[in-house]
C-alpha positions as CSV (number, residue, x, y, z in Angstrom):
1,M,3.9,7.3,-100.4
2,E,7.3,6.3,-101.6
3,P,7.8,6.6,-105.4
4,L,8.3,2.9,-106.2
5,R,5.3,1.9,-104.1
6,E,3.3,4.6,-105.9
7,L,4.5,3.3,-109.3
8,V,3.5,-0.3,-108.6
9,D,0.1,0.5,-107.1
10,G,-0.6,3.1,-109.8
11,A,0.3,0.7,-112.6
12,A,-1.9,-2.0,-111.1
13,A,-4.8,0.4,-110.8
14,A,-4.4,1.4,-114.5
15,V,-4.5,-2.2,-115.6
16,R,-7.7,-2.8,-113.7
17,R,-9.3,0.3,-115.3
18,A,-8.1,-0.8,-118.8
19,L,-9.2,-4.5,-118.3
20,P,-12.5,-4.2,-116.3
21,G,-13.4,-7.8,-116.6
22,P,-11.9,-10.7,-114.6
23,L,-8.2,-10.7,-114.9
24,P,-6.2,-13.7,-116.0
25,R,-4.7,-15.8,-113.2
26,W,-1.2,-15.9,-114.8
27,S,1.0,-13.4,-116.5
28,I,3.8,-13.9,-119.0
29,A,7.2,-12.2,-118.8
30,S,9.0,-12.9,-122.0
31,R,12.0,-11.5,-123.8
32,F,10.4,-12.8,-127.0
33,G,7.2,-10.9,-126.5
34,A,3.9,-12.8,-126.4
35,D,2.8,-12.6,-130.0
36,F,4.1,-16.1,-130.7
37,L,0.9,-17.3,-128.9
38,L,-1.3,-15.5,-131.5
39,A,-1.0,-18.1,-134.2
40,D,-4.3,-17.2,-135.8
41,G,-3.2,-13.7,-136.6
42,R,-5.8,-12.0,-134.3
43,R,-4.4,-9.3,-132.1
44,P,-6.2,-8.5,-128.9
45,P,-6.2,-4.8,-127.9
46,L,-2.9,-3.5,-126.7
47,H,-3.4,-1.0,-123.9
48,E,-0.7,1.7,-123.5
49,L,-0.9,3.1,-120.0
50,A,0.9,6.0,-118.5
51,L,2.9,5.3,-115.3
52,P,2.6,7.7,-112.3
53,R,4.9,10.7,-112.2
54,G,5.7,10.5,-115.9
55,A,7.9,7.4,-115.0
56,G,7.2,5.8,-118.4
57,R,4.6,3.6,-119.9
58,L,3.1,0.2,-119.4
59,L,1.9,-2.0,-122.3
60,A,-0.8,-4.5,-121.2
61,R,-2.5,-7.1,-123.3
62,V,-4.5,-10.3,-122.5
63,V,-3.2,-13.0,-124.8
64,P,-5.6,-15.8,-125.4
65,L,-4.4,-19.3,-124.8
66,A,-6.6,-22.5,-125.0
67,G,-8.4,-22.4,-121.7
68,E,-6.0,-20.0,-119.9
69,P,-5.6,-16.4,-121.1
70,L,-2.3,-14.8,-120.0
71,L,-1.6,-11.2,-119.0
72,A,1.3,-9.8,-121.0
73,L,2.9,-6.8,-119.3
74,D,5.8,-4.7,-120.7
75,V,7.3,-1.7,-118.9
76,E,9.4,1.1,-120.4
77,L,10.9,3.3,-117.7
78,R,12.0,6.9,-118.3
79,A,12.0,8.3,-114.8
80,P,14.4,11.0,-113.6
81,R,17.3,9.4,-111.7
82,D,16.4,11.3,-108.6
83,E,12.9,9.8,-108.5
84,L,13.3,6.2,-109.4
85,P,16.3,4.0,-110.0
86,R,16.9,3.4,-113.7
87,A,18.6,0.0,-113.2
88,A,17.6,-2.5,-115.8
89,A,16.9,-4.9,-113.0
90,L,14.0,-2.8,-111.8
91,Q,12.5,-2.6,-115.3
92,E,12.6,-6.4,-115.5
93,A,11.1,-6.8,-112.1
94,L,8.2,-4.4,-112.5
95,P,5.9,-6.6,-114.5
96,L,6.2,-9.2,-111.7
97,L,5.6,-6.6,-109.0
98,I,2.5,-5.4,-110.8
99,A,1.3,-8.9,-111.3
100,G,1.6,-9.4,-107.5
101,A,-0.3,-6.2,-106.8
102,L,-3.0,-7.5,-109.1
103,G,-3.4,-10.7,-107.1
104,L,-2.4,-13.1,-109.9
105,R,-1.4,-16.6,-109.1
106,G,1.9,-16.7,-110.9
107,T,4.1,-15.9,-113.9
108,L,5.5,-17.8,-116.8
109,H,9.0,-16.3,-117.5
110,L,10.9,-16.9,-120.7
111,L,14.5,-16.1,-121.6
112,A,17.1,-17.0,-124.1
113,G,20.3,-18.9,-123.1
114,V,23.5,-20.4,-124.3
115,A,24.1,-24.0,-123.3
116,L,27.4,-24.9,-121.7
117,A,29.4,-28.2,-121.9
118,G,27.4,-31.3,-121.2
119,T,24.0,-30.0,-122.1
120,A,22.1,-31.6,-124.9
121,R,22.5,-29.9,-128.3
122,P,20.2,-26.8,-128.9
123,P,17.6,-25.8,-129.9
124,L,15.9,-27.0,-126.7
125,L,13.5,-25.8,-124.0
126,A,14.5,-26.4,-120.4
127,P,12.8,-25.5,-117.2
128,V,15.1,-23.5,-114.9
129,R,15.6,-25.2,-111.5
130,D,17.9,-22.6,-110.0
131,W,20.0,-19.5,-110.7
132,L,23.5,-18.3,-110.4
133,R,23.2,-14.5,-110.2
134,L,26.4,-12.9,-111.4
135,S,25.4,-9.4,-110.3
136,D,24.1,-8.0,-107.1
137,E,21.4,-5.7,-108.5
138,D,18.5,-5.4,-106.1
139,P,15.2,-4.5,-107.8
140,L,13.6,-4.1,-104.4
141,R,16.1,-1.6,-103.0
142,H,13.6,1.3,-102.8
143,F,10.6,-0.5,-101.3
144,E,9.7,0.2,-97.8
145,P,10.1,-3.2,-96.0
146,A,7.4,-2.6,-93.5
147,A,4.9,-1.9,-96.2
148,L,5.6,-4.6,-98.7
149,G,7.2,-7.4,-96.7
150,A,10.7,-8.8,-96.6
151,R,13.1,-6.6,-98.4
152,Y,15.4,-9.5,-99.2
153,P,13.3,-12.5,-99.7
154,D,14.8,-16.0,-99.2
155,L,15.4,-17.5,-102.7
156,R,16.0,-21.1,-101.6
157,G,13.7,-23.7,-102.9
158,A,13.3,-22.4,-106.5
159,A,12.3,-25.9,-107.7
160,S,10.5,-27.2,-104.6
161,G,6.9,-26.3,-105.5
162,R,4.4,-28.6,-107.1
163,E,3.8,-26.0,-109.8
164,W,7.4,-26.0,-110.8
165,A,7.4,-29.8,-110.8
166,T,4.3,-29.7,-113.1
167,L,6.2,-27.4,-115.5
168,A,9.3,-29.7,-115.6
169,A,7.1,-32.8,-116.3
170,V,5.2,-31.1,-119.1
171,V,8.4,-29.8,-120.8
172,A,10.0,-33.3,-120.5
173,R,6.9,-34.9,-122.2
174,H,7.4,-32.5,-125.1
175,G,11.1,-33.5,-125.6
176,G,12.7,-30.7,-123.6
177,A,16.1,-30.7,-121.9
178,A,16.7,-31.6,-118.3
179,P,16.1,-28.8,-115.7
180,A,18.9,-26.3,-115.9
181,I,20.9,-24.1,-113.6
182,V,21.2,-20.7,-115.4
183,A,23.9,-18.2,-114.7
184,T,22.5,-14.7,-115.4
185,R,24.7,-11.8,-116.4
186,R,24.2,-8.4,-117.9
187,G,25.7,-7.0,-121.1
188,P,26.2,-4.6,-122.9
189,S,27.7,-7.4,-124.9
190,G,27.8,-11.2,-124.7
191,A,29.8,-13.3,-122.3
192,T,33.5,-13.9,-122.9
193,D,35.1,-17.4,-123.1
194,A,36.4,-16.9,-119.6
195,E,33.0,-16.0,-118.3
196,F,31.4,-19.1,-119.9
197,A,34.1,-21.3,-118.4
198,A,33.7,-19.7,-115.0
199,A,30.0,-20.2,-115.0
200,G,30.4,-23.8,-115.9
201,R,32.9,-24.4,-113.1
202,L,30.4,-22.7,-110.7
203,G,27.8,-25.3,-111.7
204,A,25.7,-23.6,-114.5
205,D,24.2,-25.5,-117.4
206,A,23.5,-22.4,-119.4
207,V,24.2,-18.6,-119.4
208,A,21.6,-16.0,-120.1
209,E,21.7,-12.3,-120.6
210,G,19.9,-10.2,-118.0
211,C,19.4,-11.1,-114.4
212,A,17.1,-13.0,-112.1
213,A,15.3,-9.8,-110.9
214,E,12.0,-11.4,-112.0
215,W,12.6,-14.3,-109.6
216,V,13.4,-11.9,-106.7
217,A,10.2,-9.9,-107.5
218,A,8.1,-13.1,-107.8
219,R,9.2,-14.4,-104.4
220,H,8.7,-11.0,-102.8
221,Q,5.1,-10.8,-104.2
222,G,4.2,-14.4,-103.4
223,L,3.8,-15.4,-107.0
224,A,4.4,-18.9,-108.3
225,F,7.3,-18.6,-110.8
226,L,7.6,-20.9,-113.8
227,P,10.9,-20.1,-115.7
228,I,11.8,-21.7,-119.0
229,V,15.1,-21.0,-120.8
230,L,15.2,-21.3,-124.6
231,L,18.6,-22.8,-125.4
232,L,19.4,-21.2,-128.8
233,D,23.2,-21.8,-128.9
234,A,25.9,-23.9,-127.4
235,V,29.4,-22.8,-126.4
236,A,31.0,-26.0,-127.9
237,E,29.1,-25.6,-131.2
238,T,29.5,-22.0,-132.2
239,P,32.6,-20.1,-131.0
240,I,31.0,-16.8,-132.1
241,A,27.2,-16.3,-131.9
242,D,25.5,-16.1,-135.2
243,P,22.4,-13.8,-135.0
244,G,20.8,-15.5,-138.0
245,L,21.1,-18.9,-136.3
246,L,19.8,-17.6,-133.0
247,A,16.7,-16.1,-134.8
248,A,16.1,-19.3,-136.7
249,R,16.3,-21.4,-133.6
250,A,14.0,-19.1,-131.7
251,A,11.5,-19.4,-134.6
252,T,11.7,-23.2,-134.2
253,L,11.3,-23.3,-130.4
254,L,8.5,-20.7,-130.0
255,P,5.8,-22.9,-131.8
256,R,6.9,-25.9,-129.7
257,L,6.5,-23.8,-126.6
258,A,3.1,-22.6,-127.7
259,A,2.0,-26.2,-128.3
260,L,2.9,-27.3,-124.7
261,L,1.4,-24.4,-122.8
262,P,-2.2,-25.5,-123.0
263,E,-1.2,-28.8,-121.4
264,L,0.8,-27.0,-118.8
265,F,-2.0,-24.8,-117.7
266,D,-4.5,-27.6,-117.8
267,A,-2.2,-29.4,-115.3
268,L,-1.8,-26.3,-113.2
269,R,-5.6,-25.8,-113.0
270,A,-5.8,-29.3,-111.5
271,L,-3.6,-28.4,-108.6
272,P,-5.5,-27.1,-105.5
273,A,-4.8,-23.5,-104.8
274,S,-3.3,-24.6,-101.5
275,D,-0.5,-26.4,-103.4
276,S,0.8,-23.1,-104.9
277,E,4.5,-22.8,-104.7
278,L,4.0,-19.8,-102.4
279,P,0.5,-19.7,-100.9
280,R,-1.0,-16.2,-100.8
């Protein structure tokens, strides 16, 4: 078995052993963690699971949400370069690949972004309607296409599913921004003025660190993908990012996000399974 396939299948099996009951139908992939959903202070068990071949560890926790628990997965890779690629894109994609192997319905994906010209003033929540990927990293490069499906899935139609439309409607009802096109880039440091300007000319409404590897993995695995960008800053407002301001705005937005999620998942439960963005 190829190493990456073994990694995904082994991680999924470890999650099933650690969580023997019925698994949640949705997972959450968040650069903010998932503890913001635990407002009452209770902490469900955090399971630290070893990945196959000493590739690293997987942290798994079921996060209670009113009526819809979410599976929070976080991967830390430390594999030798000759066994598995160490690209950050793969680490970001792995929770989605594992969610797909577990048979989940979809993933809520959260990331932080900087608003470009013309976007309402942050802090704001915005559903992501499409991506401009400013890198060519391929988190599926080492999969065997015949075993796991299309190596390069078609990424058209990011906002065409009824589940995404449900997300956009709920965010709008809670005062969120209009759906955004997000340009994704990778550090090690923040974007330059020229990069922000270029992203705006290409049609982006916001820029986020990282990449859209999660979207590639979700499409590959047949998962409905619900991305929300937390707009913490604006290019026109703060020429240089203020970490204190960003942290304060995240602290403002996360409770708003937690408040809208029960309504979102109530609405998603009302959709027939056949209306899933990517029927399994």
